[in-house]
N, C-alpha and C positions, 0 to 999 in steps of 0.2 A: 418439305424440308424433314431431313431424319433426325432423329434424336441421336446423341451422339454420346456416349458414357465410357470413364475412364479411371480406373483403383491404383492407388498409391498406398501398398503394404509398409506397414512402419515395422522399423527396426529397432524401436526399443528407446532408442535418442532421441530426445524433444528437440531438441535443437537440429540436429539434421533432417527428422522426420520432416519437420515442417518447414525447414530452405528444400529440400526436395522436392514437395509437393506444389509450395508458392514457384518454385522452378518450371516445375511441368505446366502448373494453370500458365505462368507468364508464355511461356512456349505455345502453347496450344494457341492463346491469344492472339497470340502472333501468327502463326499460321494458317488458322481457321479467320481471322478477322470477324471472330464473333465474341462476344463476352460468358467467360468460362465461368460458372459458378462450382466453389469448394465447398463440400460439406465431412464434415469429421464425425464419422460412425464408430469410433473407439479403436481398435486393429487396425483401421485402413481409413486414408480420404477418399470420398468418392468425387472425382469432377465432371462436369457435364454442359453440355454445349447445343444449341440447334446448327446444324450444319453437318453437310456430309463431305463437302468437296475443299481441297487443302487447296489454300489461295499458293501459298509461298511452301514450296518443298524443299528446296536445294540447300546447298551448303550455305548461299548468301544470307538468309537468315540468321545464323549466329551473328554475322555481321550486324546487322538491324537491331537484333536484340543488344547487343554485349555495345553498342555504340559510344566512343568516347569526346571527350572534348579534344579541339585539334590547338586550339590556343591556349595557351598555358595564362595568358594575361585574364579569363575566367575564372581561373582558381582563385587568384588574388583580391579578388571585387570582392567590398565590404559590403551586400548587399543579399536580402534573402532570394537564396536559388530558385523558391518555389514559385517567386514570382515572377521569375525570367524566363525568357523562350528556352531557355539552355537548362530548365530544371530537369529532366531526366538524365541529360548527361553529365550533369555533376552530381545524380544523385546514384547512377550508376558505379564513378569513381570512388565516390563515396564509400558505397556497400565493397569495392571489390581491394580498395586501402584494409579496411576494417579485415577482411578474409584474408589478406597477404601480407597481415603485419608482421607475423613469423617466419614469414620465409625469408631465408638467408641473403639472398641478392637484392642491391637496391637500398632504397632509403627505407628507415624506421618509423614509418608514418602511418595511422590507424584510424586515420579520419579528414577528411577537408578542413577542417578548422586546424588540426594537430598541422597541418601543410600552412595553414596561414602563419600559427604560429610560428613555425621554422623558418618562413620567408623573411620575417621579418631578422635573421641573424645571419638567414645563406639565402642569396639571391634565387641560387639552381636549384632550391628545395623544390620547385613546382616544376622543373621539365625532370628532373629525378622519380618525382613521384608518380609524373603522368606516364615514363617511360618503361617503369616498373610494369605499372597494368597493364600498357599495350605488350610489353613483352610476352607475359605468363596467357593473356588473351590470345595472342600469337600461335602459345606455344599447345596451348589447349585443341587450338583448330588445326593445329597440323597433326596432333595425336589422333584425335577423331578420323580424318581422313585415314591416317594407317590402318585405324583398328574397324573401317568400314569396308563390308564387302563390296558394297556398289555407292560408291557417292551420291552419285546423281539419283537413289530413292533412301538416302538414307536416314527420311525422318519417318517413311515408313516400318522401315527397323528397330526405330525409338520406339514408336508408340505399340509395336507389335509386345514390348516387354509390361503394358501396361494394360490392356487389353482386361476386360473383367472376367471371362473365360477361363485366361489361362494367364493371369498378373504375374508376374515373378519377386520372390523376395527381395528384400537386397540384404546383403551378406559382408561384414565387414571383414577384409583381410591385410593380410602385409602384403605389400606391393611386391609383384613378382615380373612384371613385366615391362619392356622399355615402353607400352604403351597407354600404361595405366594411369591415371589423374589420381593425385595425392589430394586428400585428405584432412586436413589442419586443426589444431584443436580452437581456432576461432571457428570453425564451423558445431564445434561440437565438447564441451572438457572431455567427453568420453575418449579422444583422439589425441589427450596430452601425455606428454612426459612424463606426466608426475610421476615419482617414485613412492610417493609416502601411501600407501595403501596399508587397508585393515589385515590382512593376510600375504605371506611370503609365497609369491606362487613358480619363484625360481627364475622368472625373467622380470624380475623389475629390475634391472638394471640393463637389460637388451633393449636399446633404442632403432624402430622400426617407422617405416613411414608406411602410412595406411591409405587402402584403396577401398572400393565397394565392390563387390561382383555382385553376382545375380542381376540385379537391373543394370545393365552393363555403362549407362549414361549418368548415374544417380550423381557420380563426384562435380560433375559437369554442371547438371540441374540444381545442383545445390550452390553452387555459385552463380546461378543466375537470380535462383531467390534471394542471395545475399546483397547482389546489388542493388535490392531496391526495399529488404528488408529487414535488413543486418545493419546495426547503428552501435557505435562505439564513442564512448564520450571520457574525457579524462576526469578522476574525479581526486578528493584528499586523499595524501598518506603515497603520491607516485603510482596511481593505481589506476586501471583503465575499465570500464564497466562496457559488457556486451549485453544488447539487450533486443530480444525480439520476440514481440510479439504474439502469439498463437491464436490463431481466429479457429471456430467451431463453423463459420460460415461466413465466405467470402467471394465477392464476385472481381472476377479481372477483368482486364481494361490494359490494351496498351501500354496507356500512360501511368498507369495505379505504382504509387510510388508512398513511401513515409517520409516525412519530415527529416531533413538533417540535426542535428545535436550539437551544442556550443559545449564549450569546457566547462564544470561545476567543481573548478580544485577547491574550491571552500565547502563542500560537501560532502559528507561520508556518501559512502558508495550506496549505504541504502536508502539512504533519503533521497538521493538521485533516483532511484530505480523508483522507490512509492510514489515521487513525485512527477515521475515520467505515467507512471501506471496509473496514478488519478488523473492527469491530463488525457489519456486516453479515454477516460470513462467521461468526465464533463465533455469535451468533446474530440468526438473520436476523427482522426485525420483522415479516415476511409469510412466513406457515406457506405449505406448497408453491411457494416462488416458488423458482427459478433464476436468481440475477445471473450478469450476463457482466461490465458494468463498472458503473463509478461514474462518468459524465461531468459533465464543472465547467466553470466558467469562475469569475475572479475579476476583481471590478471593484473599480477604485479611486475611493473617493469625493473629490468635488472640493466639495462645501460645496453650496448653491445652481445651480452648475453640471453640465451632463451629467454623468454618470458615464462611464468608460473603461475600455473591456476589455483588462485588461493581459496575461491569458494564459487558456487553455484548453486541455484536454486529458482523460483519463482514468487511470482506477484500475484497473488487470487484476485482477478479481475471481475469473475463472476459473482462475488461476494461483494466488491465494493457498486457494481452494479445494482446488486441488488439492495445494497444502503442506499441508491440515490435515488430508488425505486420508492422506498416505505418511506423515505424521513427527506427527501429532497436535496439540493446539494449543499446545502451551506455549511454542514461537517467537513463534506469533500474541499470545499474552497480554503476552510481553515485549517485541515490538515497539509493542503497542498500548500499553503503560504508558509506554514512553521517550517517544512520540509524546506522549502526553497532558502530560508532564511540562513544567515551563516550564522553557527553556536553563539560566536563573541557577543552576537545580537539579540541572543534569546534570552529572557530571563530565568530559566530553568532548563534543567535537560532534557535533550531532546530522544534520547536513546528509547526509554520505556514508550513512545509513541511508533516508534518505528519497530520495537518488538511486538507491540499489540497488532500493529497492521501486517506483518509478515509472517507472526507465527499464532494471530488469534486468539493471545492468551489474553485471557480478562483481565489474572494478577499486575499483569503490567501496561492494561487500560486502567484498571484502578489509581495506578500509580499516577498516571498522566492526569486524570481528575482531578486528582490530590493537590497536584503543582497548579493547573488551573485555577483549582480553589483559594490557592495560598495566595497565585496571584490577585485575585477578585479582592483578595484582603489587605493588600499588604501594596499593592501595585500603583505606579502611576496612575493619572486617568486614561489616559490614551490607554493603555495594557488593559486596565479593568474592563474597557468596552472593546475590545477587538475582536474576543468573541466570546459568547454563552450561551451553552448547551444545554438544552430543555428535557425535562424530565423525559420525553417520550423520547429522544434522541438514545439518550442513555439506556432506556429498554431496550429499545432495539437493538443498540450493540452489544449490549450486556449478554441479551438473548442470544446473540449468534456466537459470542465467544466459548473458546472449546472449554473453560473451566470456571465458567461462572456461578455454577450450582456448587462450588465450593467457598464462593468469598459471601460476605455477610451482604455486600449491597445487593446482589441480586435478588434474596427473599426480603431485604426491607422495600424496594420499590413495588414488588408485586401485591406485597400488603395494603399500602394505599395510606394505612394508618399506623398509629406509636411514631418510630422513629423518623418519618418521612414527616410528620406533619410537623415535628420540632423544627428538622429541616426548613420546611414551607415557611413556619413561623419567622426565623430568624432572616430568613430572605426577601419578606415585607418588609422587617424592621429595617433592614439594610436599605431599600427604596423608599425608603418613609425620609420621613423628617428628622428620623432619629438615631439618622448613620452611625452618631457619635455613639449609641448606648448598645447600637449593631457590634461596633468594632471593641468596645471592652468584654462583649460577651465572646467575641471571636478571640481576643487574646488570650483571656479564660480558657477557654478551649482547648488553646494551643497548649498550657499547662495541667491540662488535667492526666493524673494517672490513677486515680483511686476513685472507686463508686462517690463515695463523700464530695470529691469534689467536684464530681460531675451534677450530685443533687442539689449542690449549693448556686451551680453556670445554670441549671434549669429552670430554679427558683428565679435567677436574677433575668432570664429571658422572660418568664412567664411575667414578671412584674413591668418589666418594660412593656408585653404585649398589651397587658391590661389598661398600662396608662396611653398607650395610642388607641385603644378603644373607644378609649372618649372623645377624641379627635376624629374617628373618619370609621365608615363601617368597611373600607376594604382590608380588614385585617383577622388572618385566623390564628387562632388560639385554640394551641391542644387542649384535649378533654383528660378526664382521669383515667378512660380505657389509652388513652395514645400513653400516659405515663405506667400504666401496667404494661403494655407491650415494650415500652422503650427500657423497662426493667428488667423483661426478661432475652432483649437482646445484650444488654449489659449482662445477666447471668451467662449466657452463651458466648459471647466475645469477646467479655472484658470493657472495662470503662472507656482508657487507653483507644482501642479501636473504635468506639461507637462515637468518641467525642472526634475522632478524625471523618466519620462520616457525617456529622453534623455540619461537620465545617464542609465536608464536599458538598452538601445539599443545599447547603445554604449560596451553593455558586449558580444554581440551576437556575433556568428559568420556566416558570409553573403553569396550567393553562390557569384562566378567570375565572374565580366562583365568586356568588353573589352570596356565600353562606359566611353567616357572621354570630359561630357559636357562643355569645359571650358569659351565659348562664353555665357553660361549660369549662368556659375560662376562671370565674369565680371559683369553681370548684376544685381547679388543679390548683389554683394558686391557693388554696386554703389547706390542701394535702400538702402540697410542696412543704409550706408553712410547718405544718404538723409534722413530719418526716427530719425538718430540720431542728425542732425542739427536742424531737425525741434522739436523735441523733448527740445532739447535745449532754440529754440527762442519761445519756446511754439506755433508753428501751429498744435502738435498732442494736444486732449484733456486726459489728465492723471487722470481725477476726477474719472474715473471708471476702477478699475484691468478689466474688461471686456471688457472695448473698445478700443480692438486694432485693429485701423482701418487706412489705409494709405489714404491720400489725394492725388487724385489725378493729383491736381496741380503741386506735389512734382515730378513728372515722367522726366517731360521736362527736369528739371532742370538735372537730369541725363546725360543726352546728353553733358552739360558743362563739364564733368568732363574728358572724353578725351581729352580737352584742359587744363588740368592742370599741372600744372608743376610735371614732374615725382618724385622728391625728397619728397611729398604730397601725391601720390597718389600710385595703383597699376594698370599697364597701360597695354592692350594689349602684349607690349614686354614681361612682366616681366610672360605673362602666356603662 
């Protein structure tokens, strides 16, 4: 059995190129009745399969590929279409409704779910939507017959444009011939009528229908790809998301399709798209698929007027897949939960998480972590236990962010000592029997504005940790070296920023440790007390918030603390 290979040259428009290749892969799968492998090779797609004999070569092949439901009652049944025998028929209808949404004739419905919503007010919505799609598919077939030189061998004519030796390049052109199949903006925002451009080129007010030349059947193949892979979903603000997953490797079969979407009018466009992308990473709806991104565009509905493409972009699914491999599915499940929850039911704003996942900005993710830490300190018991990031997870996520090196959290996490030890100690204090004391420390951290205030809070934290060490060995008490390193962080970033970082670190999960440095705890407690004495007597320079240094002449005084009254200090006996 011979090995067959084809190539689809990319045009540069991601959504159209992907739909073009998907449609061609589905056509090959039907024509040869063999699994077809699609691989992304940068500037082109390569499709290959075993089998040299065409099983279906007549034009009736299109009737089989573009088959639609014959009974309108199937459209309004409230059940999962993928679990029924009519799954492919409903999937075809859903995809073509999305592709033909901006077509002026017929009902304006962008998905099967939208048809069902309209059917509640208008019983004719199902018939009108099915009629619209059937009329357009019949029209495409008639245009194809007019353009073909030999309708009996039309598939050979089509495959000639994708032969690897002389593969044709698709070229977007204004529609000029009556046999041209137009490409609407629903298949790619590049074909939009939007007049808001960065530069005026003299044609911003000219509105023409676009088609594709070079590969003569590219537009029809894009519609075939849209049937199975393009999905539209209503979101908040009278907007509609168009989403298309882009694969670097995909195995086609005749029954290959993506699940249908339901409306998410309580979600922002960004939340709905991110939740969908994360869902594909957690459980891909297609086995043996390697997803690269989820490309999208958002349309603004305008009643009977033409819709406007307000934004477009992509969700990086490769990055999400890497995170899942390195740290497990826990954070992804948590993000999906937050993204699918209505904003009114969330205790903090979700926009920082959206921005962090879309643009991979470490500053946005840091703000999200602070929101989670604030919730862990002041939320209800259920909210506190919803999910707790681990130290490893935060490190992995921050290391993959674009601007992580410009923020204080990244070097603090990498150093393992200093400020991180104080945060870990506060975390252990919270999980111990002295949670009330930890709450007092957290409340005090929220009020910190100067270095003097921060030192007082650290003294209070260290005193509570020393008291806890008398009851349990599972406590980490920062050392004198940790305090000096924290002082450097304060000098570099400021007391207010470090106080916020300490609150954040107190909300993380840390690996277990058998270490219990009690002697270091006593020395640090004495150091902090000496600093407080010096602050009171004016021994430290408080003129600048960044000048947090310890006079070495104070260190000998700490030795004298061993002989103090036990009622006035914590001695080795208490530890």
